[in-house]
C-alpha positions as CSV (number, residue, x, y, z in Angstrom):
1,M,0.0,0.0,0.0
2,D,1.4,3.4,-0.9
3,L,1.5,5.9,1.9
4,P,2.1,9.6,1.9
5,V,5.5,10.3,3.3
6,T,5.4,14.0,4.1
7,P,2.6,16.3,5.3
8,R,0.8,17.5,2.2
9,R,-1.5,20.5,1.4
10,R,-4.3,18.3,0.1
11,G,-7.1,20.1,-1.8
12,R,-5.7,23.6,-1.5
13,P,-6.5,25.7,-4.5
14,K,-4.0,28.1,-6.0
15,K,-4.5,31.8,-5.4
16,N,-5.2,32.5,-9.1
17,E,-7.9,29.9,-9.2
18,A,-11.2,29.6,-7.4
19,P,-12.6,26.2,-7.7
20,A,-15.4,25.0,-5.4
21,L,-14.0,22.9,-2.6
22,S,-15.7,19.8,-1.4
23,I,-16.3,19.6,2.3
24,E,-13.7,16.9,2.5
25,Q,-11.1,19.1,0.7
26,L,-12.0,22.0,3.0
27,L,-11.5,19.9,6.1
28,D,-8.2,18.3,4.9
29,A,-6.8,21.7,4.0
30,S,-8.0,23.3,7.2
31,A,-6.4,20.4,9.1
32,D,-3.0,21.2,7.6
33,I,-3.3,24.9,8.7
34,F,-4.4,24.0,12.2
35,A,-1.5,21.6,12.4
36,R,0.9,24.2,11.2
37,D,-0.3,27.3,13.1
38,G,-2.1,25.9,16.1
39,Y,-5.7,26.7,17.1
40,D,-4.9,30.1,18.4
41,G,-2.9,31.0,15.3
42,V,-5.9,30.4,13.0
43,S,-8.9,32.5,12.2
44,L,-11.8,32.0,9.8
45,R,-10.6,35.0,7.8
46,K,-7.1,33.6,7.6
47,L,-8.6,30.3,6.4
48,Q,-10.8,32.0,3.8
49,D,-7.8,34.0,2.5
50,E,-5.4,31.1,2.4
51,L,-7.8,28.6,0.9
52,N,-9.2,31.2,-1.5
53,V,-12.8,30.6,-0.7
54,S,-15.6,33.0,-0.2
55,Y,-17.2,34.1,3.1
56,T,-20.5,32.7,1.9
57,F,-19.0,29.3,1.0
58,F,-17.1,29.0,4.3
59,H,-19.9,30.1,6.6
60,H,-22.4,27.9,4.8
61,H,-20.7,24.9,6.4
62,F,-19.2,26.4,9.6
63,S,-20.4,29.3,11.7
64,S,-17.3,29.3,14.0
65,K,-13.7,28.2,14.2
66,E,-14.5,25.8,17.0
67,L,-17.1,24.0,14.9
68,L,-14.6,23.8,12.0
69,W,-11.9,22.4,14.3
70,Q,-14.3,19.8,15.7
71,A,-15.2,18.7,12.2
72,V,-11.5,18.4,11.3
73,V,-10.9,16.2,14.3
74,D,-14.0,14.2,13.7
75,R,-12.9,13.5,10.1
76,L,-9.3,12.4,11.0
77,C,-9.7,11.0,14.5
78,G,-13.0,9.2,13.6
79,E,-11.3,7.4,10.7
80,T,-8.3,6.3,12.7
81,T,-10.2,5.4,15.8
82,A,-12.7,3.3,13.8
83,R,-9.8,1.3,12.3
84,V,-8.0,0.8,15.6
85,L,-11.2,-0.4,17.3
86,D,-12.0,-2.7,14.4
87,V,-8.7,-4.6,14.7
88,L,-8.8,-4.6,18.5
89,Q,-12.1,-6.4,18.5
90,N,-10.9,-9.0,15.9
91,I,-10.6,-11.8,18.5
92,D,-11.2,-15.5,17.6
93,E,-9.7,-18.9,18.3
94,E,-6.6,-18.2,16.1
95,H,-6.3,-14.5,17.0
96,N,-6.0,-13.6,20.6
97,E,-5.9,-10.3,22.5
98,L,-2.1,-9.9,22.2
99,D,-2.3,-10.3,18.4
100,A,-5.1,-7.7,18.3
101,L,-3.1,-5.3,20.4
102,K,-0.1,-5.6,18.1
103,E,-2.3,-4.9,15.1
104,G,-4.0,-2.0,16.8
105,I,-0.6,-0.4,17.6
106,A,0.4,-0.9,13.9
107,V,-2.7,0.9,12.7
108,Y,-2.2,3.7,15.1
109,I,1.5,4.3,14.2
110,R,0.7,4.0,10.5
111,S,-2.0,6.7,10.9
112,A,0.7,9.2,11.8
113,F,2.3,8.7,8.4
114,E,-1.0,8.8,6.6
115,H,-2.4,11.8,8.5
116,P,0.4,13.7,10.1
117,A,-1.9,16.8,10.6
118,L,-4.0,14.7,13.0
119,H,-1.1,13.8,15.2
120,H,0.2,17.4,15.2
121,I,-3.2,18.7,16.3
122,C,-3.5,16.1,19.0
123,Q,0.0,16.9,20.3
124,Q,-0.8,20.6,20.3
125,E,-3.9,20.1,22.4
126,S,-2.3,17.5,24.8
127,R,0.1,20.1,26.2
128,C,-2.5,21.9,28.3
129,E,-5.9,21.2,29.8
130,G,-8.9,22.7,28.0
131,P,-12.1,22.0,26.1
132,R,-10.3,20.8,22.9
133,L,-8.3,18.2,24.8
134,S,-11.6,17.2,26.5
135,Y,-13.3,16.9,23.1
136,I,-10.5,14.6,21.7
137,Y,-10.3,12.5,24.8
138,K,-14.1,12.1,25.3
139,H,-14.9,11.2,21.7
140,Y,-11.8,9.2,20.6
141,Y,-9.0,8.4,23.0
142,G,-11.3,7.6,26.0
143,P,-13.3,4.8,24.3
144,A,-10.1,3.2,22.8
145,W,-8.2,3.6,26.1
146,Q,-10.9,1.7,28.0
147,L,-11.0,-1.2,25.5
148,I,-7.2,-1.4,25.4
149,S,-7.0,-1.3,29.3
150,D,-9.5,-4.2,29.5
151,M,-7.5,-6.2,26.9
152,V,-4.2,-5.6,28.6
153,K,-5.7,-6.8,31.9
154,K,-6.9,-10.0,30.2
155,V,-3.5,-10.7,28.7
156,D,-1.9,-10.0,32.0
157,T,-3.9,-12.9,33.6
158,L,-2.1,-15.2,31.2
159,N,1.3,-14.2,32.8
160,I,2.9,-13.6,29.4
161,I,3.6,-9.8,29.7
162,K,5.5,-7.8,32.3
163,D,3.7,-5.7,34.9
164,I,4.1,-2.3,33.2
165,P,1.7,0.6,33.6
166,I,-0.5,0.9,30.5
167,E,0.2,4.6,30.3
168,T,3.9,3.7,29.8
169,L,2.8,1.5,26.9
170,F,0.9,4.3,25.4
171,F,3.7,6.8,25.5
172,V,6.2,4.3,24.1
173,V,3.8,3.8,21.2
174,Q,3.3,7.5,20.9
175,S,7.1,8.0,20.5
176,A,7.0,5.8,17.4
177,T,5.2,8.6,15.5
178,A,8.2,10.9,15.9
179,P,9.8,10.4,12.5
180,I,6.8,12.1,10.8
181,V,5.5,14.3,13.7
182,Q,9.0,15.6,14.2
183,L,10.1,15.3,10.6
184,P,12.7,18.1,10.5
185,F,14.4,16.6,13.6
186,Y,14.3,13.1,12.0
187,Q,15.9,14.6,8.8
188,R,18.7,16.2,10.9
189,L,19.3,12.9,12.7
190,T,19.4,10.7,9.6
191,G,20.5,13.1,6.9
192,T,17.6,12.0,4.7
193,N,14.7,14.0,3.4
194,E,12.4,11.2,2.5
195,L,10.4,8.5,4.4
196,P,9.8,5.9,1.7
197,P,7.0,3.4,2.2
198,E,9.4,0.5,3.0
199,F,10.8,2.6,5.9
200,V,7.4,3.2,7.3
201,E,6.4,-0.5,7.3
202,N,9.9,-1.5,8.7
203,H,9.6,1.2,11.4
204,I,6.2,-0.1,12.5
205,Q,7.2,-3.7,12.6
206,Q,10.5,-2.9,14.4
207,T,8.7,-0.8,16.9
208,I,6.3,-3.6,17.7
209,D,9.1,-6.1,17.9
210,L,11.1,-3.8,20.3
211,L,8.0,-3.2,22.4
212,F,7.1,-6.9,22.8
213,H,10.4,-8.6,22.7
214,G,13.0,-6.0,23.8
215,W,16.4,-5.2,22.4
216,H,18.3,-8.4,23.4
217,K,18.8,-11.0,20.7
């Protein structure tokens, strides 16, 4: 599967053009701007000017910056959360909770490379308490966190994993998104400007292997 390897300005029209944007294009382009400038650095006027859309078009869909931000999060977080929950619940006789956890982690890390704007936005809002963090946690992270907690407890009863706080697990997984979320720093460390698809998949599998099996041979 081909993956985007750098943050992209999807659906953004050129200044000398004025095509009608679909709602999906509007949300994707707005996500890039929120990710780049942060919530407080964005205004509806700025979005109208940068996306080259009319006041009427913009306000036909969104009456406030907050509602637009929520729609951006719903589009990106909703897609990722649905995919994570889907694989987490794929349990049968040949596919246990530990297998599902590994697949859920892979989906989550891969989402950072597919939708870097989402992870930039979530990191921005996780730095301080507030209504936007509450919105993300209530609608997306909370439900997934509860399911993952229950699964880890069940796996723990099998005595096959170490007694490590689940929040530690989360932040270790979160760190695996760094090559795309902190792309300029990754480029400095490695001297490369690209994240080819094969790197992405290797990175995901190596992260899972390191997490579940450690560094020792």
